[in-house]
N, C-alpha and C positions, 0 to 999 in steps of 0.2 A: 317802724322801729322807734317811734317817738310816742309821747303821751297822747292820750285820746282827746284832750281839750282842743277845740278849734278856735276859741277866743280867750284872750288874756287881757287884763288891765294891769300894767306895770306902773306903780305909783312911786313918785319921789326920786326917781333916778336923775342923775346929772350926766350930761354927755361930755365928750372929750373937749369940746370947745367952750365948756362952761355953762351952756344953756341947760335948763331943767324943765321938767314937766312930765305929765303922765304920757305913757305910750299904750295905745289900744291896738291890739292885734286881732284881726278877724279874717277868716278864710285865707290865711297865709300871708296877709299884707298888713301894713300899718294903716289904721283908719283913724277917723276923728274921735278923740276920747269922749266927746260929748254924745257920741252914739252908742257908748257902752251900755248894755242892758243892766238892770239892777242885780241880776244874779251872776254876773260874769265872774270867772275865776280871777282872783286878785293875787298879785305878787308884790309884796312890800319891798321896795328897793331903796328905802331911805338910807342915805349915806353911801350908796353904791354908784358906780359908773356904768352907763349903758353904752357899749361900743358895738360897731358892726361886727358880725361874726368873723372870726379869723379864717384865713385861707392859707393852706400849706401847698407849696408848689413841688414838694419833694417827700413823698411818703412811700414806704414799702409795706404793702398789705399782704404779700406772700401767697395770696390765693388767686389762681390755682397753683398747686404744686407743693407748697410747704405749709399746709394747714396746721401742722404740729407747732409751727412758730407763730403764726398769726392767721386770722381770717378777716374777711371784709367786716363781719359783724364785730369782732373784738377790736380790730384796729380803729374802726370808726367810733366805737364806744369810747376808746381812749382819746380820740380826737375831740369828741363832744365834752369829755371831762376836761380837756385842755382849752375849751372855748372855741374850737374850730367848727365851722359850718360847711367847709369844703376842703377836700384833700385831693391831690393828684397822685394817682397810683402808678408807680414806676413800672417799667416794662420788663424787668429781670425776673420773670415768672417762669413757670414750667407748664405749658410752652411759653416762650417769650411772646410779648405782645407785638408781633411783627406783621400781622395781617388784619384786614378789616373784620374778619370773623372773630379773631381773638380779642380785638378791641371792643366789639359789641358784646362779647361774653362778659368781660370785666365790667362794662357799663351796666349790663343787666344785673349782675351780682350786686353792684352798688345800689341800684334802684330797689332791689328786693330786700337787701339785708342791711343797708347802710343806716347809720345814725347821723350821717351828714351827707352832703353831696359828694359823689366820687367822680372825678374827671379822669380820663384815661390818658396816660403818657405812652406814646407809641415808640417802639424801638427804631433807632436810626438805621441799623443794619440787620439783616436776616440772622436770627439766632444770636444776636449781639456779637457776631463774628468779626465785625470790622471791615468786611471786604465788599459785600453786595448790599445795595440799598434795600430797605424794606418797602412794603406797599404804602409809601408815604401819602400819595394822592388818594388812594382808596380808603385809607384810614381817615383822612380828612373829610372825605365825602360820605363816610358811613354814618350810621345813627349815633355813633359815639362822638362824632365831630371833633376828632383829635386835632389839636393845635400845637402841642408841645411834644417834641421827640427827643429821646435820650437813650443812650446805651449805658446809663449810669451803673457804676460798678466796674465798667470797662471804658477806657478812653477810645474814641475814634482816632486812632493814631495815624492813619494814612491820610496825608494832606489832600490828595486828590479826591478820596472818598468824602472827606469833610467838606471840600469845596463843592462837590456835586450835591451833597445833602443841603447845604445852605442855599444853593441855587434852585434846587427843586422845590423847596418849601416857600420860596419868596412869593410866587403868584397868589397863593391862598393865605398869606400872612402867617405862616408857621414860624416856629422858633426852635432852634436846635440848642438843647441844654447839654453842655459838655462836662463830663467828668475829666478834669484836667490832670493827667498823670502820664508823663512820658514813660513808656514801658521799658526803655533801656536805662534811663537814669534811676527810676524807682525799682525796676525789676519786678519780679513776681513774689519775692519773699520779704521785701522791705516792710517793716511794721512799727518803726519808731522814728520820730523826727531825728534826722541826722544832726547830732550835736554831741557834747560831752556825755549826755545821758545814754545815747545809743552805744557809745564806746564802753561806758562804765557797765552797762547792763548786758553787753554782749548780744545786742539785738541788731538785725540788719537795718541800716539807716535809709531814711526817705528824705533826700535833700529838698529844701524848699523850692529850689530851681526846677525840680522835676514837675512842679505845678506851673510855675510862672512861664516857662518856655512854651508850654502848650497854650496858655492864655495868650501869650504874645503872638504866636502863630495864628490862633483862631480869630483874634480881633482883626488881623490883617486880611484873613480870608473873608470875614464878614464884610469888611470894607470893600473888598474886591467884588464880592457877589451882590453887594447892596442889600444884604439880608440881615435877619435878626439872630443874634447869638445871646444865649444866657449861660453864665458861668456858674456851675454848681459849687457849693460848699467851699468858698474862698477861705484859705487858711493861712496865707503868707503875706508878709509886707511887700514882697516883690510883685505878687499878683495884684495887690492894691494899686501899686504905682503904674503897672501896665494898664489897668482898667481906667485909671484917671487919665492917662495919656490918650487912650482910645476915645473916651468921652469928649475930651477937648477937641478931637478931630471930627467929632460928629458921627462916629461909628455907632450903629444900632446894637449896643451891648448893654445887658443888664447883668446883675450879679446878686448872689445870695451868700449869707453866712449862717452857719448853724448855731443853735444855742450852746452846744458843747465847745465849739471853737471860740465862743465869746467868754466862757467861764473857766473851762478846764485846761490844765497845762501839762506839759511833758512829765514833770516829776511824779505825777500820779501813776505812771507806768512802773515806777520803781518796785512796787510789790508784785509785779507780774500778774496782776488781776486782769483777766482777759475781758472783763467788762469795759476796760479802758482801751481796748484795741479797737481802732476805728480807722477808716480810710477816707480822706487823708488823715494822718495821725494827729494826735494832740500836739500842739506846737508850744514853743517857749514864750516867755512873757513879752518879748519885743514884737512878736507876731500877734499876740492877743491885743496889745495896745494898738497896733496898726488896724486890725479889723474893727475894733470898737470905734476908733476915730472915723474910719471909712463908713461905717453904718450911720454914725451921727451926722456926717456931712453929706451923705447921699451918694457917695462913690459906690458903696454897696447898697443896692436898692431895697432889699428885703431880707427878712429872716425866714429860713426854711428849715424844717426839722431834720431831714434825712432820717426819720424814724425807721430803725432797722432792727426789728425783733428777731431773736434767734432762739431755737430750741436749746435746752440745757446741754444736750450732747454735742452741740456745735461749738459751744464756748468752753466746755470742760476738757481742755487740751493744753499743752504747753503754749506759751504766748505766741510763738512764731507760727504755730499750726492752727490755732483757733480762728474761726471766721471773724472778720471785722464788722463792727456795727454796734449801735446802742439805741435805746429808746429815746424818744424826743417829744412826742406829742403832748403828754400830760404836763410836763414842766417847762415847755417852751416859753409861754407867757411869763411864768415865774422867773425864769432866768433873765429875760429881757427887762422885766420890771426891776429886778435886783441890780443888774449890771449897768443898765442904760438909763432908766427913769429915776430910780432912787439916788443915783449918783449925779443927776442933773445933766447927763449927756444929751438926753432927748426929753421932750415933753409928751403928754398923752396924744395930742393930735399927730405928732410924728410917729409914735408907736402905731397908731391906726393906719397910717400910710405904709409903714414897713411890714405890717403883719396882716393887713386886710385889703385895702384898696389897691395898692400897687401889685401884690401878687395876683389879685383878681384881674387886673389889667394885663399883666404879662401873660397869664394863662387864658385870657379872653373868655372869662366866665361871666355871662350875664346874670344879674340877680344877686351877685355877691360883692361885698366890699363897698356897698352904696350907703347913702344917707339913711338915717332913721327918720324917715319923713313919710307923710301920708301918701299912700299909693305904692310905696316901695315894698319889695319882698321883705318879710319879717325874718331876717337872719341876724341874730344879735347875741352878745354875751354880757352878762351882768358881772361886774368885777368889784371886789372889795380890796381897795389899794393897800389896806393896812394889815390884812390877814397874813399869818405866817404859820408854817407847820414843818415838822420833820418828815422828809420823804420816806415812805415805806414801799419798797419794791413789791412786796407781796400784796399790797393793796391795789396794784395797777389793774385797770380794765383790760390791758393788753395781755396776750398769752405769754409774751416775753417777760423775762425777769432780769434782763441785762440793762438795768437802770443805773446810769452812772451817778445819779444824785442820791442814791439810797443812803440814809443816815444823815444827810445834810439838811440843815434848816434853810428853807427858802420861803419867799412869798407863796401864799396859797390863794391866789386872787379869784379863781372862777367860782362864782356862787351858782350860776345857772346859765345854760346855753339854750337858745331858741332857734330851731331850724324849721324853715317854712311854716312859721307860726305855731309850732308845737314844741313843748319842752323836751329836749333831747338829753339834757343832764340837769340835775338839781342836787345841790349838796344836801346830804342827809336823807 
């Protein structure tokens, strides 16, 4: 699904650490530029940054089951457009990815149709039902080699089931990625951050504590089990404080924040535009400030997109009925550059850690997030730090059009993406 060229010479690029020099790619790996043949395909990267390919730990590709919303081909094309060379496909598919056979099917789809590497996330519980554990060990031993498990979209609300899951994955180094949402506090119909805005708009409120109480429970269960926990889409100041406390205790917990929870806030819901309906909901400014600070200081380890495309008919409803979720892959880097780098909160080497090397480490993905060095797999993105553009939802490579950044001017950093030594995206 990438360009036919098997060798490339990228000239003039600067890396995140400030070093510069040509990058020669041959047979999927970086090689000595002195060995580049005379007729090699050249890419002029003067004035550009060369970064390791981005890795997303949280992507909804919708296939199998909802190909009207997204497919592996369209979702990974959007990923390549956003600079990603690896995505993790979440398990809330039809059927759910809760068996070794289902995991291998998604893995095969990725190998056949993907514009980037597709890693499989297995379901924690059968059918995402929250009561009976899935085939965790069999999925781990399968050809898909699953290491991350999540019922994302639903919380594993039963404490005993969560403890058993954490205990079960420990021997093979698995990680449980939790959608932290107390089902009693948030309910099934909550769709707006509980605040003056939810009251003013007449929308069911989703209190921030409905997230943080589950995070608090789970970090203690992870400590009890001596196992690895990953907190999905952290969106509240209270959750940040719990994660800080857990890390000080040495709990094996990592956490992610989405681009939309870094940039977008509750007042955007005032127009009842269902593009802005997401779970967890957009929060108010004090929560945005908290997650930005936590991403900068490392309390939140990574940025993950929670890319959630929907068919038009699933969003074309009253706000409280429409399905939650928004696109994220194509503008993720743009948002992080705008909110975190251009404001001086983080530098480029830190961005590489937050969006490439650390998510690759959490997901245990060999060949991703590594150095751009001779002998290493050639997965990289070329970035123009100064480019900007107005986002056009209709120009997306995704099948979804629920793009919350439509009409907003943002950085447009991705010039080209190289996956396994081949160009998977190139501007123009």
